[in-house]
C-alpha positions, 0 to 999 in steps of 0.5 A, spaced: 947 372 224 947 370 217 942 375 215 946 381 218 952 379 215 948 378 208 946 385 209 953 388 211 955 384 205 950 387 200 951 394 203 959 393 202 957 391 195 953 397 193 958 402 196 963 398 191 959 398 185 957 405 186 964 408 187 966 403 181 961 406 177 962 413 179 970 412 177 968 408 170 963 413 168 968 419 169 973 416 165 968 413 160 961 415 160 959 409 155 963 404 160 959 398 160 956 394 166 961 389 165 967 394 166 964 397 172 962 390 176 970 388 174 972 395 177 968 393 183 970 386 184 963 383 184 960 379 178 955 382 173 950 378 177 951 381 183 951 388 180 944 386 177 942 384 183 942 391 186 941 395 180 937 391 175 939 396 169 945 400 167 940 406 167 938 405 174 946 404 176 947 411 172 941 414 176 944 412 183 951 414 181 948 421 178 943 422 185 949 421 189 953 426 185 948 431 185 947 430 193 955 431 194 954 437 189 948 440 194 953 439 200 958 443 196 953 449 194 950 449 200 956 452 203 957 458 198 955 465 201 950 468 198 949 474 202 951 481 200 951 484 193 947 478 189 952 479 183 957 478 187 953 472 190 952 469 183 959 470 181 961 465 188 955 460 186 958 460 179 965 458 181 963 453 185 957 450 180 963 450 175 967 446 179 962 441 180 960 441 173 967 440 171 968 434 176 962 431 174 962 432 166 963 425 164 958 423 169 953 428 166 954 425 159 952 418 161 946 420 165 944 424 159 945 418 155 942 413 159 936 416 163 929 418 161 928 425 158 927 430 164 930 426 169 937 430 169 933 436 170 929 433 175 935 431 179 938 439 178 931 441 182 935 443 188 941 446 185 936 450 180 932 452 186 938 456 190 939 460 183 932 462 183 932 464 190 938 468 188 935 471 182 929 473 185 933 477 191 937 480 185 931 482 182 928 485 188 934 489 189 934 492 182 940 488 180 937 483 175 932 484 170 925 483 171 922 483 164 924 475 163 921 470 167 926 467 173 925 460 170 928 462 163 934 466 167 935 459 171 935 455 164 940 460 161 945 459 167 944 451 166 945 452 159 951 456 159 954 452 164 953 446 160 955 449 154 962 451 157 963 444 159 962 442 151 967 448 149 972 445 154 971 438 151 972 441 144 978 444 147 976 451 145 977 453 153 980 451 159 977 449 165 980 455 169 977 460 163 970 457 164 968 460 171 970 467 169 967 466 162 960 464 165 960 469 170 961 475 165 956 472 160 951 471 166 952 478 169 951 481 162 945 477 161 941 478 167 943 485 168 937 490 168 934 491 161 
């Protein structure tokens, strides 16, 4: 019985730590493990018992955010005209980027090079499939590699987040700006 109780306590602690980390890092990408532990209602020793480093904690929170985002993006209707499907996907993707932009900054700072891109593999595969379909239908350019076009979308999204952070655009302006940019960039040459 004691082992089961500890396991249940451990699971509650992990859930509390992840929730607190997501909240703290969303407010301040540089939030310390001490701040996160305090917000979770646990000691630093408990936090480090589950997440031996800040990077491992940030990774776990980012993995959770990506999984939540994947659930959302999986609901986007990608049927019909690929350009309209791209607009719908861009709108939903932007909402996620906007929601998690501070967490993304924390991940980019704490995680090894390439890890953020690795975690975006599933969302990017969705974009790749849509672009390939659009190319087959003749509405997206075929003179550049699909991987390049996927990278363009990724970078335009994150560029919009930087513009929002700098106060040069609003969140409501971002999705239409991103969509217009991508449709122009992806149009057949």
